[in-house]
N, C-alpha and C positions, 0 to 999 in steps of 0.2 A: 398521533402519538399522545398518550396520556402523560400528564405532568410527571408521574412517577417513573416513566420510562426515559425521561430526559437525561442525557449524559453531558456533563460538563467536560468538554474535551480539553479546555485549558487546564483544568485541575488534574485531569488524567496525566498530562505531560508535565505538570508542575510549573506552568507558565501563567502569565497574565495576558489580558487582551491586548496589551501594547507590544507583545513579542513580535519581532520581525521575522521574515522568512528564514533568514540564516539561523536565528535562535531556535526556531521550530525544527528545522532540519537537523541541527546539531544535537538538540535534546532527544529527538526521535532516534537518531542513530545510537546514542548512548543507551537509551532504554531498550531499544530493539536488541542490541547486543547482550544486555544484562538479562533479558527475559526470553531470549531466543530458545526455541525447543531443543536445538542442537546443543546449547550450553546448559540446559536443564532437563536432561532426559528423564521422562517419567513423572515430572512434576506438573500436576494439573493446574495448580495455582499460577505457576509461571507461564504456562501455556495460555491461560485465560487472560492474564495480565498482558501478555504479548499481543493477543488479538485486540484487546482494548486499546493498547498504545497504537497499533497499526490503524485501527478505525479512526482514532482521533487525528492521526497524522494525515490520513487520506482526505479528511475534511479541511483541516487547517492549512495544509500545504497547497490546496487548490484555491486561488484567489476568489473565484466565483462562488464556490461552496462556502468559503469562510465568510464572505460578505452576507450571504443568505443566513448563515448560522448566527452571525452577530446581530443581524437585523430582526430575525423572526424567532430566535430561540428554539423552543421545542417544536415549532411548526416549520423549521427551515426546510425539511425534506419536501413538504407540500409545495413550498415556494420554489425549491430548486429543481424539481422534477416535472414542472409543467411549463408549456411554452410561454416565454416572456415572464415566468414566475407566477403565472395566474391561470387557473383552469376554468374560470367562469366568464371570460371575456365574450362579448357579443351576445350576451343573454342566453347562452347555451347552458343547460343544466348538465353538470358533470358530477358523477359520483366519485369523490376523492376522499377516502377514509370515512365514507358515510355522510359527508356534508354536501348539501346542494349549494354550490358556490355561485349559481347563476344570478342570485339576487344581490350580489356585491359587485361593485364597480372595479375593485382591485383587491389584491391580497392584503394591502395595508388597511383597507376598509374593514375587511373581515377581522383582522387583528384588533383594530380600534374598537369594534363592537364587542369582541370577545373580552377585551381587557377594560372596557368601559372608558376608553380614551375619548377626548373631544374630537368631534368630526365624525364619529361613528354612530350617532344616535339614530340617523335615518336609514342606516344600512340594513338593520335586522329584519325589516318588514317590507322589503322590495321598494324602498324610498317612501313608504307611507308615513314614516315618522313614528310608528308604534311597533314595538317588538312583539312579534307573534310567535310565542313558544310552541304553538300547535303545529308549526311547520316542521318541528323536529320531534321525533318519537324514538323511544327505545324499541327493541324487537318485540316487546309485549304491548306496544301501542301507547304507553304512558308518556307524558311530557318529560323532557330531560334537559339538562344543561349540556355544555360542550363536553366531548370526550366519549362518544358512543352514539354516533348518528346513523340514521338509515335514510337513504335517498329514495324518495317516492316519485321522482321525475318520470313522466310518461315517455313512451317511445317517440312521441313527436318532438320532444326536446333533446333527444339523444344526438351526440356529436358523431355523425356518420363518417366524418373524415379522420377521426382519431385512429392512429396506427395501433394495431394489435401486437406489434413486435415489442419485446421487452429486453432491456439491457441490464445486466447484473454485474457488478464489480466483484471480482474474487481475488483474494490475496493468497499466494502460495509461498511456502518456504522454498529455498533453492533445491532441497532434496526432493520435494514433491514435484517441482517443475522438471527436474532432471529425470526422474523415474516415471513420471506420469501418475495420475491419481484420480480419484472420484470425489466429488463434492456434492453435498446436499443443498438443493435450492427449493423454492416454494413448490415447484412442479415435480420434484423427485430428485433422484441421483443422476448426475451427469459425469461423463468420463472426460478427462483431460489428458491428451496424449503427452508423451515425453518430448522434451525439447522446446516447450513454449517459453516465451520471454515476456518481459513487461511490454505492454502495448499489443500483444497478440489478441486476436478476437476469434472466438469459436461460435459457429452458428449451430443451434440445435433446432431442427425443424419441428414445428407443431408443438412447441413447449411454451409459447407466449400466452398472451391474454386471450380469453374466449369471449366473442361477441354473444351476449345472452339472447339476442334476437335471431341472428343468422347462424349461430353455432360455429362460425368460422374461428379458427385459432391461428394466432400469429406465431412468429418464431422467437426463440430465446437467443440472445447474444451475450456471450460471456466475455467481459473485458478483463484481461488478466494483468496482475501485477506480481512480479517476483520480488520478494522482500530482500533487503540487504543481508549479506552473509558476512560473518566476522573474518573469514579467511579468503574465500573466493570472490572475485569480481569479474565483470565482463570487460573485455577490451576488443571492441568490434564483435566479430563472431566467435572469438576465442575466449577461453577462461584464463585468468591470470591470478597468481598468488605470489607471496613473498616468503622466502625461506631464509632464516638466519643461519649462518655458519660461523665457526670460530676462525681466528687468524691462521692457526696451524692447518686447518682443513683447506683454507684458501691457498696456502703456500704449497702444501704437499698433495692436495687432491684427496678425495674421499668418496666412499660409497655411503649415501645418506638416504634414509627412508623419508619419503615425501608424501603428504596426503594428496590423493587424487579423488575425484567424485565417487569412484567405486571402491576406494580403500587405499591402504598404504602401498606404495611401490618403491622399489630401490632404484636410485638414480646415481649415476657416476658423475661426480663433480670433478672436472679436470684441474690439474695443478696450475696455479697462477691465476685462477678466476678472480675477478674484481667485483666490488660492490656495484650494483646497478646493471650488471650484465644479466642476460636471461638465457635459460636453457629451454629449448622448444621440445616438448614431448608430443610427438605427432599422434593424432587419433585418440588423445586422452582428455579432450575438452568436452564441449557441449554437443548433445545429440542434434543431428540435422533432421528436422521434421520430415516425415514421409520417406526418409532415406536410412539405410542401414550403415550410416557413417557418423563420425564425430569430428568436431573441429579440434584444434590443438590446445594444449595446456602450456602456458608460458610461466616458467618458474624464475622469478626475479631474485637475485642474490643480494643479501645484506650481510656484510661481515661485521660481526658483533664482538668487540673485545670484552673480556670478563670484567665485571665491576669490582670484584674482590679477588685478590691473589693470595694463594698459599705461599709459604716460604719457598717451596720448591718451584712454584710457578715464577715467582719474582726472580729467583736465581737464574732460571732458564732464560727468561726474557732479558735480564741484564747481560747474560753471556752472549745472546744473539746481538744485542745492541753493541757490545764491545767489538765483536768480530764481523759485524755486517759491513759489506763493501757496496751494496746496492744503495743508491741515493735517488729516489724518484723526483727530487727537486733540483737535480744538477743543472738543468737548463733554464731555471727561473731567472738567473742574472742576465739572460739574453732578452728578457721581456721588458726591460726598462725603456721608458720613453726618451 
């Protein structure tokens, strides 16, 4: 990764390097809700910002990725995606971003040489003590610095045990995961079926890395993450949401339009329903993969009193208060110790 491609994930989330896991999670949820495509329909800038925020969270929320990011900066991906954080161990030449790492004893040694740190003077020329720029060439054959390397390692140095399978992390909105979608990856478009959830993996045969010598091709594995939604959440296999209702609707009952994944539906709220109770809408939840079925949608009730009352509202509530015979606290005097 060139220095100009480096992204400051802390700055993207508006945090410092001292931020703890809870601060990172809380900030991400706030920004994800603010820039979520469902909250900003048709706004490309918000969509780009949303993807940027998600990318930052994916790294900083993972302790191992965050440690590599903090330690290696713009080269954290090279350190994070290789066994033990190092592609050149054992003297094997590996092409990773165009750099032959076999001449370094560790990734730290590579970074030390790159940045001119102490302890790295002997690394750049295979322990010879002299830096050999001719080991690295541009595509035109001229010498170059870091940031555009070509590996000229011969087949005898090739790591024959390296897996050709590739894993790619893909983030989906809840709508994309509900309906199914297609995503572009390095090897082309891949289809994602409806009903996937965070942690789901999809195997795409023959879309992994190609061995330049045997021409064999590995498989591509898609590791999926469904991004948080401002209204719907998962509760086990079911979807759950919270719907606010007024005190009179709770007392008298009402027909209320409620959001479901496929659109608004009318739901009958029975008289006397209480805050915290749930209504189960069968078959209105999450698609079951490979089945023409859906889980349930649980609608949790929240009775919300008005913050401001009109004169008529206040008169009505005062009249109810004066004439009310029901006392939900009538038995509390029996709870004394």
